[in-house]
C-alpha positions as CSV (number, residue, x, y, z in Angstrom):
1,T,47.3,85.3,92.3
2,A,43.7,85.9,93.2
3,V,43.9,89.5,91.9
4,A,45.6,88.4,88.7
5,I,43.0,85.8,88.0
6,T,40.1,88.2,88.8
7,I,41.6,90.7,86.3
8,G,42.0,87.9,83.8
9,L,38.4,87.0,84.3
10,L,37.2,90.5,83.7
11,E,39.3,90.7,80.5
12,L,38.0,87.4,79.2
13,T,34.4,88.4,79.9
14,G,34.9,91.7,78.1
15,Q,36.4,89.9,75.1
16,A,33.6,87.4,75.1
17,R,31.1,90.3,75.0
18,S,32.9,91.9,72.1
19,M,33.0,88.6,70.2
20,Q,29.3,88.1,70.9
21,E,28.4,91.5,69.7
22,F,30.4,91.0,66.5
23,S,29.3,87.5,65.6
24,F,26.0,87.1,67.6
25,Q,27.2,83.7,68.8
26,V,26.7,84.1,72.5
27,F,27.2,80.4,73.6
28,E,30.4,80.0,71.6
29,A,31.9,83.2,72.9
30,Y,31.3,82.5,76.5
31,T,32.3,78.8,76.1
32,A,35.6,79.9,74.6
33,A,36.1,82.4,77.5
34,T,35.3,79.7,80.1
35,V,37.7,77.2,78.6
36,M,40.5,79.8,78.4
37,Y,39.8,80.9,82.0
38,L,40.0,77.3,83.3
39,L,43.2,76.6,81.4
40,I,44.8,79.8,82.8
41,N,43.7,78.8,86.3
42,V,45.1,75.3,86.0
43,V,48.5,76.7,84.8
44,V,48.7,79.3,87.6
45,V,47.7,77.0,90.4
46,T,50.1,74.3,89.2
47,A,52.9,76.8,88.9
48,M,52.2,78.2,92.4
49,R,52.2,74.7,93.9
50,V,55.6,74.0,92.3
51,I,57.0,77.3,93.5
52,E,55.7,76.8,97.0
53,S,57.2,73.3,97.2
54,R,60.6,74.5,96.0
55,V,60.8,77.5,98.4
56,A,59.2,75.8,101.4
57,I,61.1,75.6,104.6
58,P,60.7,72.2,106.2
59,G,58.4,72.3,109.2
60,M,57.1,75.9,108.5
61,I,54.1,75.1,106.3
62,A,50.9,74.1,108.2
63,G,49.0,71.1,107.0
64,K,51.9,69.1,105.7
């Protein structure tokens, strides 16, 4: 998931740069990219926690 999120971050940053060059609204472009990045991260982390809890073998996960 770290690779996917990193690629997503690069894509969002590129899109924010494109929006900024087109509209000259730097703050708005990067704020929108940041909000989208945070939302994507929350969804991915939550999904991974659910998947991990469903496929976990009792006694095999450290820290629980």
